[in-house]
C-alpha positions in Angstrom: 0.0 0.1 -0.2 1.2 3.7 -1.0 0.5 5.3 1.9 1.6 8.7 0.4 -1.2 8.0 -2.1 -3.8 6.9 0.5 -3.1 10.4 2.2 -3.4 12.6 -0.9 -6.5 10.6 -2.6 -9.0 9.7 1.1 -8.1 12.6 3.7 -10.0 15.3 1.7 -13.3 13.3 2.8 -12.3 13.1 6.5 -13.7 15.5 9.3 -14.7 15.5 12.0 -18.2 15.5 14.6 -18.3 18.4 16.9 -20.8 19.5 19.8 -21.0 22.6 19.5 -22.8 23.2 22.5 -19.4 21.7 24.8 -16.8 23.3 22.2 -14.6 26.1 24.1 -12.4 26.4 21.1 -12.2 24.7 17.9 -11.4 20.9 18.4 -12.5 20.9 21.8 -16.1 19.7 21.6 -14.8 16.2 18.8 -16.7 13.3 19.5 -15.4 11.5 16.9 -14.6 11.2 13.0 -16.5 10.9 10.5 -16.3 10.5 6.5 -17.6 11.2 3.4 -19.7 8.6 1.6 -22.1 10.3 -1.1 -22.7 14.3 -2.0 -26.3 15.1 -2.6 -26.1 18.4 -4.1 -23.4 21.3 -3.7 -24.5 22.3 -0.2 -26.0 18.5 1.4 -23.8 15.2 1.8 -24.3 11.6 3.6 -21.2 10.7 6.2 -20.7 7.5 7.8 -19.4 7.5 11.8 -19.5 5.1 14.5 -23.0 5.1 16.0 -21.6 5.4 19.8 -20.4 8.9 18.7 -23.9 10.4 18.3 -25.8 8.4 20.6 -26.2 8.3 25.0 -23.0 7.4 26.9 -22.8 5.9 30.4 -22.7 9.6 31.7 -24.1 12.0 28.9 -27.3 11.9 27.1 -27.4 11.7 23.3 -26.4 15.4 21.7 -29.5 16.9 19.9 -28.9 16.9 16.1 -29.1 20.3 16.3 -26.0 20.5 18.7 -23.6 18.8 16.1 -21.3 19.9 13.0 -19.5 18.3 10.9 -15.6 20.0 10.1 -13.6 18.9 7.0 -10.3 20.1 7.4 -8.2 19.1 4.5 -9.4 19.8 0.3 -8.3 17.7 -2.4 -6.0 20.3 -3.4 -3.8 18.9 -0.9 -4.4 22.0 1.3 -5.5 22.3 5.2 -9.2 24.7 5.2 -11.9 24.5 7.6 -15.9 24.1 5.8 -18.4 23.3 8.6 -21.8 21.5 8.2 -24.8 21.3 10.3 -26.2 17.9 11.0 -29.8 17.5 10.1 -30.6 13.7 10.5 -29.2 10.7 11.3 -29.8 7.2 11.0 -28.0 4.1 13.1 -28.0 0.2 12.8 -29.9 -1.0 14.9 -27.4 -3.9 16.0 -23.8 -2.8 15.2 -21.7 0.3 16.0 -22.7 2.2 12.6 -24.5 5.3 11.9 -25.2 7.6 8.9 -25.5 11.5 9.5 -26.8 14.0 6.7 -25.0 17.6 6.8 -25.7 20.8 4.9 -23.3 23.6 4.6 -23.6 25.6 7.6 -23.5 29.2 5.8 -22.6 32.2 7.4 -22.0 32.0 11.9 -20.1 33.2 14.2 -17.1 31.4 14.3 -14.2 31.5 16.8 -11.0 32.1 15.4 -7.6 32.2 16.8 -5.7 35.5 16.2 -2.6 35.0 15.8 -1.1 38.9 16.6 -3.4 38.7 20.1 -2.5 35.1 20.8 -6.4 34.8 21.6 -9.1 33.2 20.2 -11.8 35.9 18.9 -15.2 35.7 17.5 -16.0 36.6 13.5 -18.7 36.5 11.3 -17.8 34.1 8.5 -19.4 32.0 5.4 -17.5 28.6 6.6 -19.6 26.2 4.2 -17.2 23.9 2.6 -16.6 23.6 -1.2 -17.7 20.4 -1.7 -15.8 19.5 -4.9 -12.6 20.1 -2.7 -13.8 17.1 -1.0 -14.0 13.6 -2.4 -16.0 10.6 -1.6 -14.8 7.6 -0.4 -15.7 4.3 -2.1 -17.0 1.6 0.6 -15.7 -1.8 0.2 -18.7 -3.9 -1.8 -17.3 -7.7 -0.2 -16.4 -8.8 2.6 -12.8 -10.3 1.4 -10.5 -8.9 4.1 -7.0 -11.3 5.0 -5.1 -11.5 7.9 -1.9 -9.6 7.6 -3.2 -6.9 4.9 -2.0 -3.9 5.2 -4.4 -1.3 6.7 -4.3 2.9 6.5 -6.4 5.4 8.7 -7.2 8.8 8.5 -8.9 10.2 11.6 -8.9 12.8 14.6 -6.6 11.1 17.4 -7.0 12.7 20.5 -8.9 15.6 18.7 -6.7 18.3 18.5 -3.9 17.6 20.9 -1.8 15.9 17.9 -1.0 18.8 15.8 -1.6 22.0 18.4 2.0 21.7 19.5 2.4 25.3 21.7 4.9 23.2 23.3 7.1 22.5 20.7 6.7 25.9 18.7 5.7 28.5 21.2 2.4 30.7 22.1 0.5 31.0 19.0 2.0 29.1 16.7 -0.3 28.4 13.4 -2.9 25.9 14.1 -4.3 23.9 11.5 -6.9 21.1 13.0 -6.1 18.2 9.9 -6.6 14.4 10.3 -3.4 12.4 10.7 -2.5 9.0 8.6 -2.0 5.8 10.5 -1.3 2.2 8.9 -1.1 -1.4 10.2 -2.5 -5.1 9.1 -5.8 -6.5 10.0 -5.1 -8.8 12.9 -7.8 -11.3 13.5 -11.4 -11.3 12.3 -14.8 -12.3 14.7 -15.7 -15.0 14.5 -13.2 -17.1 13.2 -13.3 -18.0 9.4 -13.6 -21.6 11.3 -16.8 -21.1 12.6 -19.3 -22.3 9.8 -22.1 -20.2 8.7 -21.1 -17.4 10.7 -20.5 -14.5 8.7 -17.3 -11.9 10.0 -18.7 -8.9 11.8 -15.6 -7.5 13.7 -11.7 -7.3 12.4 -8.7 -6.3 14.7 -5.9 -3.7 13.9 -3.0 -3.3 15.6 -2.8 0.4 14.8 -2.8 2.5 18.0 -6.2 3.5 19.3 -7.5 6.9 21.2 -10.0 9.1 21.8 -11.4 10.6 18.9 -10.3 7.7 16.1 -14.3 6.1 16.5 -15.9 6.5 13.1 -13.0 6.9 11.0 -12.2 4.1 8.1 -10.0 1.6 7.8 -9.0 1.8 4.3 -8.1 -1.3 2.1 -6.0 -1.6 -1.4 -7.6 -3.4 -4.3 -5.5 -3.0 -7.4 -4.7 0.8 -6.8 -7.8 1.7 -5.7 -8.7 2.7 -1.7 -12.0 1.6 -0.2 -13.2 1.3 3.2 -13.0 -2.1 4.5 -13.8 -1.0 7.9 -15.2 1.8 10.5 -13.3 2.1 14.1 -15.5 1.5 17.0 -13.8 0.4 19.9 -10.1 -0.2 20.9 -8.3 -1.2 24.5 -7.5 0.1 27.3 -4.0 -0.8 26.5 -4.7 0.9 23.1 -2.6 -1.8 21.2 -5.4 -2.8 19.2 -8.2 -1.4 17.9 -11.8 -3.2 16.6 -13.4 -2.1 14.0 -17.1 -2.9 12.2 -17.2 -4.8 8.7 -18.0 -2.0 6.0 -21.0 -4.4 5.3 -23.3 -2.8 7.8 -22.9 0.8 6.6 -23.5 -0.5 3.2 -27.0 -1.4 4.2 -27.7 1.3 6.1 -26.7 3.5 3.2 -29.4 1.5 1.2 -31.8 2.1 3.5 -30.9 6.1 3.6 -31.0 6.5 -0.5 -34.4 4.7 -0.3 -35.4 7.1 2.6 -34.2 10.1 0.8 -36.2 9.1 -2.7 -39.1 8.9 -1.4 
């Protein structure tokens, strides 16, 4: 797998989901990663993610749809950017940790901007809609043919902004772009194991370090030098050394249902 090509071809589809009700500065309210799977028109798009990113957890209620945004931060021109879309609707798989969200371009809104001269966050009015032609859809793998040992790539927002906002290295007020990070590894195992007759695989393990913010991100595979999403990151172990992903078939089925609903 050519990881340079993976990032060039896939990074523009990667965004993060943010809860604006708990955000203090850009990136503080990151719930997880999302990826573009279908552009409906110039202002509307569907994104895949993990269901638990947008649902309730042990210590919190599910965030209302009105408080959720998707932020696209890297364009297919190879430049960092910032485009914001408001989440309008969400669909979740009944039994597996996958979800689809419908998002509309945000338009002109008050946004937080880091003023380098003043070295502080400020509120400015700005058209924050992404140019969707600068963001490419990710294609979903149309089968479940994944092999133990095959190379995988992941593009996501591990720890939100913590990896790329590095004033402790570059000094206070350093340049800040909240861009996705590329990781890679191999497929470590599938569950249930192939030897269990008539039991379709549901989850696979991968040896990429997993941390908060990666949930909902794509596991990317290579098929004849074309890149496809083979799974969605859903869980990690406390030791962070092994991650778990649901096979992409669950998102494919959900996408089919969503497209049927939207076409009515």
